[in-house]
N, C-alpha and C positions, 0 to 999 in steps of 0.2 A: 405407594405414591412418596417419590422424593417431591419436595419443592425446592426447586435453587435460588436463592437471591444474588439474579445476577447482577445489579447495584453493586452491593456489596462483593462480591465475588470482582467484579471489574475495579473498583475501588482500590480491590488489594492487588490486584495484578499491577497496576497502574504505578502503587506505590514499589513493587517487586521494581520493575521497568526501569523507574526514576534512581533509583537504588545503583541498577545496571548501566545506564547511561552516565551518572555520577562519575560512578569508577571508571569508564570508557573513558571521560574526558581529565580525569585525574590523571589517569595512565601514560596515555597518549594525547591528551592536549588538543582532541579532537572528538565530536559527537558526532555520529550517523545523522544523517541529512535524508527525507522524505519531500521528494515532489510529487505535487498533481495537476496534471494536465484538466483545464472544464473547459468544454465548447459550449457555446451556451448557453441559454437560461433556465435554463426546465429545474422550478424549481426542487423537484425530490435530488436531484444531484446537488444545486446547489447546498441544503441542509446537508446531506449524508458528507460533502467535500469541507460543511466547514465545519462537522462534527471531528473530522479526519484531522483536522488542522491544529482543533483543539484541543484533542486526544495527545498528539505528538508534540505539542507544547508543551502540555502538564508535563510527559513523562523528560522534555527536556531537552527534545530531539527537537534538529532545524528543520523548519516545516516552511516550504516555501508553495503557494497555488500562482499557478502560471492559467490567465484565463484569456479563451479564445470568443469571439463572436459563433454563431451558428454557420455565419458563410466561409469561413477559414480556410484555405485548400488544402488538401491533404500533407502537398509536399511542405509546408510551412510545417503544420505538427510533427512529421516524421526529420525535418530537419533540428525541430527543437528537440526529438528524441534522442539521436544520434547525438547531439551537442551534451546534452545529460546522460547519455553514456558516458562519453568519454571524460565529465567531471566529475573530479575524486573527490569533490566534497558533496557531491550527490548517492547516496548507499542506495538508496529505492526509489523506482520510478511508478507511478497509478495513472492512468488515465482512465477519468471515468465513463462510464456507460452508462447509456446508450451516446454511442456520435451520430451525430446528421449522417442521412440518407447519403449524400456523395463523399462519406471520408469509408474506406473501408477498412474495415476491423481488421478483421485479418492481417495486413500492412501496419497497423497499427502497432495489435499484440506482436507480431514479429520482429517489428525494428528495435522494441523494447529490449538490453541487454537480457538475457533468461536471469542473468546474474542480480539486477537489478529488479526484477518481477514483481511487485508487490502480490500481484493476485493471482500468481500461479500460472497464468493464463497462456506461457507463451511455449508452444510445443513440444521443446525439449523439456518443459519445467512440467509438465503432462505427464508426457512420457514416461517421465524420470518418477513422478509418483504413481503410475499407472503399474507400473515395472516393479514397485520397492525398491527404487535405490531415492539417492538424498536429493531435494530438489525444493522451489518455493514451494508452499504447502496456501493455496487459497484461504482467507481470512476467516468468511464466516464457517465451514467446517473445521478448520484449526478449532475459534471460538467455541465450538460445538462439544470440540473433543476435549476441550480443557475443559469445560463446563462438566462436563460427565465425569471426568478422571477427576476433579477436584472433590464431588460429592459420590463418589461411588462409600457404596456403606459392606 
């Protein structure tokens, strides 16, 4: 049986990422930016987004959270995603799920540029990943893979 110290591994990974982000800042005078869109006030989603923002800040990423009430119309969200797709200071976009019932999840996911799709849910990324091509890998499976690979015996 292998016992994995996730907190230790997480701290080590954060240090590696911080060094990498510092290197990008020195070399290009820029840092990657993560923008999260949070719709509504579900407590688990708020906690998850707060933790993402804290982690991003710890490694030196530019982090922004855009909050909308659960009554926001779909067009407003899609327009904001299009704006973020065009924003060169935004490297990644994450729309926190679940969404209110009146907002079509498929429309939201397909509007995010595949190159900025942090969750790896865009059909192009899912297709590339399932076909063995390069694409964004969803965070949770990638994290599990990382932990298993780092702790191979």
